[in-house]
C-alpha positions as CSV (number, residue, x, y, z in Angstrom):
1,X,113.2,-7.1,45.5
2,X,115.3,-6.2,48.6
3,X,118.7,-7.7,49.2
4,X,117.3,-9.5,52.3
5,X,114.5,-11.1,50.3
6,X,116.9,-12.2,47.5
7,X,119.1,-13.8,50.1
8,X,116.2,-15.6,51.7
9,X,115.0,-16.8,48.3
10,X,118.5,-18.1,47.4
11,X,118.8,-19.8,50.8
12,X,115.4,-21.5,50.3
13,X,116.4,-22.7,46.8
14,X,119.6,-24.1,48.1
15,X,117.7,-26.0,50.8
16,X,115.4,-27.4,48.2
17,X,118.4,-28.5,46.2
18,X,119.9,-30.3,49.3
19,X,116.6,-32.0,50.0
20,X,116.5,-33.2,46.4
21,X,120.0,-34.5,46.7
22,X,119.1,-36.4,49.9
23,X,116.1,-37.9,48.0
24,X,118.4,-38.9,45.2
25,X,120.7,-40.7,47.6
26,X,117.7,-42.5,49.1
27,X,116.5,-43.6,45.6
28,X,120.0,-44.9,44.7
29,X,120.3,-46.8,48.0
30,X,116.9,-48.4,47.2
31,X,118.1,-49.4,43.7
32,X,121.2,-51.0,45.2
33,X,119.1,-53.1,47.5
34,X,116.7,-54.2,44.7
35,X,119.6,-55.0,42.4
36,X,121.3,-57.0,45.1
37,X,118.2,-59.1,45.8
38,X,117.7,-59.6,42.1
39,X,121.3,-60.6,41.6
40,X,121.2,-63.1,44.4
41,X,117.9,-64.7,43.2
42,X,117.7,-64.2,39.5
43,X,120.1,-64.7,36.6
44,X,119.9,-61.2,35.0
45,X,122.8,-59.7,33.0
46,X,124.1,-56.4,34.2
47,X,123.8,-55.2,30.6
48,X,120.0,-56.0,30.8
49,X,119.8,-54.2,34.2
50,X,121.4,-51.1,32.8
51,X,119.4,-51.1,29.6
52,X,116.2,-51.3,31.6
53,X,117.3,-48.3,33.7
54,X,117.9,-46.2,30.6
55,X,114.6,-47.4,29.0
56,X,112.6,-46.5,32.1
57,X,114.3,-43.1,32.3
58,X,113.2,-42.4,28.7
59,X,109.6,-43.4,29.5
60,X,109.5,-41.1,32.5
61,X,111.0,-38.2,30.5
62,X,108.5,-38.5,27.7
63,X,105.5,-39.1,30.1
64,X,106.0,-36.4,32.7
65,X,108.0,-33.6,31.1
66,X,106.0,-31.4,28.7
67,X,105.9,-27.8,27.4
68,X,108.9,-25.8,28.6
69,X,110.0,-28.8,30.7
70,X,110.2,-31.1,27.7
71,X,113.5,-32.6,26.6
72,X,115.2,-31.0,23.6
73,X,116.4,-34.1,21.7
74,X,118.0,-32.1,18.9
75,X,120.3,-30.4,21.5
76,X,121.1,-33.8,23.1
77,X,122.9,-35.0,19.9
78,X,124.4,-31.6,18.9
79,X,125.6,-29.8,22.1
80,X,129.1,-30.9,23.0
81,X,128.5,-30.8,26.7
82,X,125.3,-32.8,26.5
83,X,127.1,-35.3,24.3
84,X,129.9,-35.5,26.9
85,X,127.3,-36.0,29.7
86,X,125.6,-38.7,27.7
87,X,128.7,-40.7,26.7
88,X,130.4,-40.5,30.1
89,X,127.1,-41.6,31.9
90,X,126.3,-44.2,29.2
91,X,129.7,-46.0,29.6
92,X,130.1,-45.2,33.3
93,X,127.1,-47.1,34.7
94,X,127.6,-50.5,33.0
95,X,131.4,-50.3,33.6
96,X,130.7,-49.6,37.3
97,X,128.4,-52.6,37.4
98,X,131.3,-54.6,35.9
99,X,133.6,-53.4,38.7
100,X,131.0,-54.6,41.3
101,X,131.1,-58.0,39.7
102,X,134.9,-58.2,39.6
103,X,135.9,-56.4,42.8
104,X,132.8,-57.0,45.0
105,X,130.4,-54.5,46.3
106,X,132.6,-53.3,49.2
107,X,135.7,-52.5,47.3
108,X,133.9,-51.0,44.3
109,X,131.8,-48.8,46.8
110,X,134.9,-47.5,48.5
111,X,136.5,-46.5,45.2
112,X,133.3,-45.3,43.5
113,X,132.3,-43.1,46.4
114,X,135.4,-41.0,46.0
115,X,133.7,-39.1,43.2
116,X,132.5,-36.1,45.3
117,X,136.1,-35.3,46.0
118,X,137.0,-35.3,42.3
119,X,133.8,-33.3,41.6
120,X,134.9,-30.6,44.2
121,X,138.4,-30.5,42.6
122,X,137.0,-30.2,39.0
123,X,134.3,-27.6,39.7
124,X,136.7,-24.6,40.2
125,X,138.3,-25.5,36.8
126,X,135.0,-25.9,34.7
127,X,132.4,-23.7,36.4
128,X,134.5,-21.4,38.7
129,X,133.0,-22.7,42.0
130,X,135.0,-21.8,45.0
131,X,137.0,-24.7,46.4
132,X,137.0,-25.0,50.2
133,X,139.8,-27.1,51.7
134,X,137.5,-28.3,54.5
135,X,135.2,-29.8,52.0
136,X,138.0,-32.0,50.6
137,X,139.2,-33.0,54.1
138,X,135.7,-33.8,55.3
139,X,135.1,-35.8,52.1
140,X,138.2,-37.9,52.9
141,X,136.9,-38.5,56.5
142,X,133.6,-39.7,55.0
143,X,135.5,-41.9,52.5
144,X,137.3,-43.4,55.5
145,X,133.9,-44.1,57.1
146,X,132.7,-45.9,54.0
147,X,135.9,-48.0,54.2
148,X,135.0,-49.0,57.7
149,X,131.4,-49.9,56.7
150,X,132.3,-51.9,53.7
151,X,135.2,-53.7,55.4
152,X,138.9,-52.7,55.4
153,X,139.7,-56.3,54.4
154,X,138.3,-55.5,50.9
155,X,141.8,-54.7,49.7
156,X,143.6,-57.7,51.3
157,X,144.2,-59.4,47.9
158,X,146.0,-56.4,46.4
159,X,145.2,-54.0,43.6
160,X,144.4,-54.8,40.0
161,X,143.3,-53.2,36.7
162,X,139.6,-53.1,37.9
163,X,140.7,-50.9,40.8
164,X,142.1,-48.4,38.3
165,X,138.9,-48.7,36.2
166,X,136.8,-47.9,39.3
167,X,138.9,-44.8,40.1
168,X,138.6,-43.7,36.5
169,X,134.8,-44.1,36.7
170,X,134.8,-42.0,40.0
171,X,136.8,-39.3,38.2
172,X,134.3,-39.4,35.3
173,X,131.4,-39.3,37.7
174,X,132.9,-36.1,39.3
175,X,133.2,-34.7,35.8
176,X,129.6,-35.6,35.0
177,X,128.4,-33.8,38.2
178,X,130.3,-30.7,37.2
179,X,128.9,-30.8,33.7
180,X,125.4,-31.2,35.0
181,X,125.9,-28.1,37.1
182,X,127.2,-26.2,34.1
183,X,124.4,-27.3,31.8
184,X,121.8,-26.0,34.1
185,X,122.7,-22.5,32.9
186,X,121.2,-23.4,29.5
187,X,119.0,-26.5,29.6
188,X,116.2,-28.0,31.7
189,X,116.4,-31.2,33.8
190,X,114.7,-33.4,31.2
191,X,117.2,-32.5,28.5
192,X,120.2,-33.1,30.7
193,X,118.9,-36.5,31.9
194,X,117.8,-37.4,28.4
195,X,121.4,-37.2,27.2
196,X,122.4,-40.0,29.5
197,X,119.4,-42.2,28.6
198,X,119.7,-41.6,24.9
199,X,123.4,-42.4,24.6
200,X,123.3,-45.0,27.4
201,X,120.6,-46.9,25.5
202,X,122.7,-47.0,22.3
203,X,125.8,-48.1,24.3
204,X,124.0,-50.9,26.2
205,X,121.8,-52.3,23.5
206,X,124.4,-54.6,21.9
207,X,125.5,-56.2,25.2
208,X,121.9,-56.6,26.4
209,X,120.9,-58.2,23.1
210,X,123.8,-60.8,23.3
211,X,123.2,-61.6,26.9
212,X,119.4,-61.3,27.1
213,X,117.3,-64.0,28.9
214,X,113.7,-63.5,29.8
215,X,113.4,-62.9,33.6
216,X,110.7,-64.4,35.6
217,X,107.7,-62.3,36.8
218,X,109.5,-61.8,40.1
219,X,112.7,-60.9,38.3
220,X,110.8,-58.2,36.3
221,X,109.4,-56.8,39.5
222,X,112.9,-56.2,40.9
223,X,114.3,-55.2,37.6
224,X,111.7,-52.5,36.9
225,X,111.7,-51.4,40.6
226,X,115.4,-50.9,40.5
227,X,115.2,-49.0,37.2
228,X,112.5,-46.7,38.6
229,X,114.6,-45.9,41.7
230,X,117.6,-45.1,39.5
231,X,115.5,-42.9,37.2
232,X,114.0,-41.0,40.1
233,X,117.4,-40.8,41.7
234,X,118.9,-39.3,38.5
235,X,116.0,-36.8,38.0
236,X,116.1,-35.6,41.6
237,X,119.9,-35.4,41.5
238,X,119.9,-33.4,38.2
239,X,117.2,-31.0,39.4
240,X,119.0,-30.7,42.8
241,X,122.2,-29.4,41.2
242,X,120.3,-26.5,39.7
243,X,120.1,-25.0,43.2
244,X,123.2,-26.3,45.1
245,X,126.9,-26.4,44.6
246,X,128.8,-29.4,43.4
247,X,130.7,-29.9,46.7
248,X,127.6,-29.7,48.9
249,X,125.3,-31.6,46.6
250,X,127.6,-34.5,45.8
251,X,128.6,-34.9,49.4
252,X,125.1,-36.0,50.3
253,X,125.6,-39.0,48.0
254,X,128.2,-40.2,50.5
255,X,125.2,-41.1,52.7
256,X,124.2,-43.9,50.2
257,X,126.2,-46.6,52.0
258,X,124.7,-45.6,55.3
259,X,121.2,-45.8,53.8
260,X,122.0,-49.2,52.2
261,X,123.2,-50.6,55.5
262,X,120.2,-49.3,57.4
263,X,117.8,-50.8,54.7
264,X,119.6,-54.1,54.9
265,X,119.1,-54.1,58.7
266,X,115.4,-53.2,58.4
267,X,114.4,-55.3,55.4
268,X,117.0,-58.1,55.0
269,X,117.6,-58.9,58.7
270,X,121.3,-58.0,58.7
271,X,123.0,-56.6,61.7
272,X,125.1,-53.5,62.4
273,X,128.7,-54.1,63.5
274,X,130.8,-51.7,65.6
275,X,132.7,-50.6,62.5
276,X,129.3,-49.9,60.7
277,X,128.3,-47.6,63.5
278,X,131.7,-45.8,63.7
279,X,131.9,-45.5,59.9
280,X,128.3,-44.4,59.5
281,X,128.7,-41.7,62.2
282,X,131.8,-40.4,60.5
283,X,129.9,-40.2,57.2
284,X,126.8,-38.5,58.6
285,X,128.8,-35.9,60.6
286,X,131.1,-35.1,57.7
287,X,128.1,-34.5,55.4
288,X,126.4,-32.3,58.0
289,X,129.5,-30.2,58.3
290,X,129.9,-29.9,54.5
291,X,126.3,-28.7,53.8
292,X,126.0,-26.4,56.8
293,X,128.5,-23.5,56.6
294,X,127.4,-22.3,60.0
295,X,129.2,-25.4,61.4
296,X,132.5,-24.6,59.7
297,X,135.5,-26.2,61.5
298,X,137.1,-23.3,63.4
299,X,140.7,-24.1,62.4
300,X,142.9,-21.6,60.6
301,X,142.9,-22.1,56.8
302,X,140.2,-24.8,56.6
303,X,137.3,-22.5,55.9
304,X,138.8,-20.7,52.8
């Protein structure tokens, strides 16, 4: 195979990875909308919501992944990196849901969305990916855009322990993304995702059992719908990182707040504010500059 053909193949695979990451962000945005509607209309514990997400994930893994694509459950519980991915994800999702309840959606979104920056910082240490300063700076610009969209007044009451927890979860999420990228050298997508579902199920089961109450038929609709969106989001994200770098792939998840706001406008009758438009524009442009190296900022030192 010629060098030119190899380069074209690598470029096509990277583009496929970016498309999968964009699909992942879309699925996560849809899950947020469904969980939000369910939370406003049905009394469903966040432990139950999280348990349903992991359970649906396991069903999808065992239904659609066969042969060479089948999950290796023995490795899930013996490989140190898979165990780390499972435990961090298993605790991270319910604890992030707790932060949403305690801090509100806006404040927790601002802090939680900082994880691509931590991922970009951790990737050079764990998997030797090249760190570009412009990716960090553009990530900070996008984070500022998220702050505008969710409301700068989110922090007017001061900081507390849940803010520290949300930042810790963002750091853990950055570590998870880097671990996923590392694991792709050895394992398939089903095995990597199975680690989160397997450990997450064990972690959430006690809390869900203590706080379980039978949802109504409509409640089940939103619960399972959100769980499917999360599962497809996790699968497309995990597969996407097989073909794209941590910095580029995770940056597209910064688009999630923009997608949530747009969906709220279309389906829930909410309106855009001037800050929404300014913040959303900053996020979209930042992500475009991160994923497209041809648009690198022409300033000395930023494109290293």
